[in-house]
N, C-alpha and C positions, 0 to 999 in steps of 0.2 A: 504494500500500500504506500501511498505517497506522503503520509503524514509522519511527523517525528514527535516523540516525547522528549522535550528539551531538558537540558540541565537546568538547575535552579529549583527543581522540585525535590522534595524529600523522596527517599526510596519507596516509602509506603504509598505516596501519591502516584509515582510512576507505575508501581505495581498495580494499583487500583485501575488506572487508566488503561493499561494493557489488558487487564482482566475484563474491563468494560467492553473493549473492542472484541475480545475473544467470546464474550457472552452475548454479542449483538445488542448491547445496550441494556441488558437486564441488570439493574442495580443490585438486586438481592443475590443473584448468582455471582456477579462480580465481587461482591463483598465476601461471599463464602470462599471464592477462589483466592482472593487476596488476603483472607483472614482478617478482614476489617468489617465494620458495620457499614451499611449503606448510608447511615447518617453522617459518617465521616465525609463522604462525597459532598453532601449538602452543606456541611460546615465549611469545607474547603472552598466551595463555590462562593459562599458569602464572604469569607474572611481572607482568601488568598487570591489576589488578582492574577498571579502567574498560573495557578492551577486552573482558574476559570478560563484564562486565555487558551491554555492547552486543551481543555475540554472542548472549547468552541472549535478548535482545529480538527478534532476527531469526530465531531457530531455529524458532518456530512457522510463520513464513512459508515457510521452506525446507521444513519437513516437509509443509506443505500442498501445495506444488508437487510434491514427490515422490509424495505420495498421489494427486494429480490425474493425474500421468503414469502411475502404475500402473493406475489405473482406465481411462484412455484406452487403454492397451495391452491390458488385459483385454477391453475392448469391441471395439476396432478391430483388434487384432493388430499385428504389426510386419512390416515388409518384410525379407526375407532377401536379402542381396546376391547 
């Protein structure tokens, strides 16, 4: 992908952002993967302009993943358990 998680962020913030991308924007899943609470993300968005800027950089990638999945499901359907 064409985005970068820049220096200037704490390791926990970088880890959460990478997990957020890996989980296609699912905050709860990203928190589990990063071993952080999803509320840490919201706190950092409010209190850390560097974190908020990096999040804004990855949002288009997350949005695209979600759109791609919606199209796939519309085309292929989903399996019911």
